[in-house]
C-alpha positions in Angstrom: 10.5 -0.6 1.0 9.9 3.0 0.2 7.0 2.5 -2.2 4.5 1.3 0.4 5.5 4.2 2.7 5.2 6.7 0.0 1.8 5.2 -1.0 0.6 5.6 2.6 2.1 9.0 2.9 0.4 10.3 -0.3 -2.9 8.8 0.5 -2.8 10.4 3.9 -1.7 13.8 2.5 -4.5 13.7 -0.1 -7.0 12.6 2.5 -6.2 15.7 4.5 -6.9 17.8 1.4 -3.4 18.7 0.4 -2.0 17.8 -3.0 -3.9 17.4 -6.3 -7.1 19.2 -6.9 -10.6 17.6 -7.3 -10.7 16.7 -11.1 -7.6 14.4 -10.7 -8.7 11.1 -9.2 -6.7 9.6 -6.3 -7.5 7.3 -3.4 -6.9 9.8 -0.8 -9.3 12.4 -2.3 -11.9 9.6 -2.8 -11.7 8.7 0.9 -11.9 12.4 1.8 -14.9 13.1 -0.4 -16.9 10.2 1.0 -16.0 10.6 4.6 -19.4 12.1 5.4 -21.2 9.2 3.8 -19.6 6.5 5.9 -22.9 5.3 7.4 -25.1 6.1 4.4 -23.0 4.4 1.8 -20.2 2.4 3.4 -19.2 0.8 0.1 -18.0 4.1 -1.1 -15.4 4.1 1.7 -14.6 0.4 1.9 -13.5 0.0 -1.7 -10.9 2.8 -1.9 -9.6 1.8 1.5 -9.3 -1.8 0.4 -7.5 -0.6 -2.8 -4.9 1.3 -0.7 -4.5 -1.6 1.7 -4.1 -4.1 -1.2 -1.6 -1.9 -3.0 0.5 -1.3 0.1 0.5 -5.0 1.1 1.4 -6.2 -2.4 4.3 -3.8 -2.6 5.5 -4.9 0.8 5.4 -8.6 -0.1 6.9 -7.9 -3.5 9.8 -5.9 -1.9 10.4 -8.6 0.7 10.5 -11.3 -2.0 12.9 -9.3 -4.2 15.2 -8.6 -1.2 15.3 -12.3 -0.3 16.0 -13.2 -3.9 18.6 -10.6 -4.7 20.5 -10.5 -1.4 23.4 -13.0 -1.6 23.6 -13.5 2.2 19.9 -14.3 2.4 20.1 -16.6 -0.5 23.0 -18.6 1.1 21.1 -18.8 4.4 18.1 -20.1 2.5 20.2 -22.7 0.7 21.8 -23.8 4.0 18.3 -24.2 5.6 17.2 -26.2 2.6 20.2 -28.5 2.8 19.6 -29.2 6.5 16.1 -30.5 5.9 
């Protein structure tokens, strides 16, 4: 559950201009660089934002699935629900 939060945190920090310098690519600096071109070239903003959203969503879903699979209490609850059907 910490990976998506850290991904959002670092994208936000880099968007604000803190962190790595310009030659190093990152989604936050990409979003910051094209902020002025939102209406001229919206594709330059949309694709890095979609990449951040997809990465955070996939890490959240993966973390939830691993938690459900590895937690013995959740596994026993899922088996009980399956048995009742």
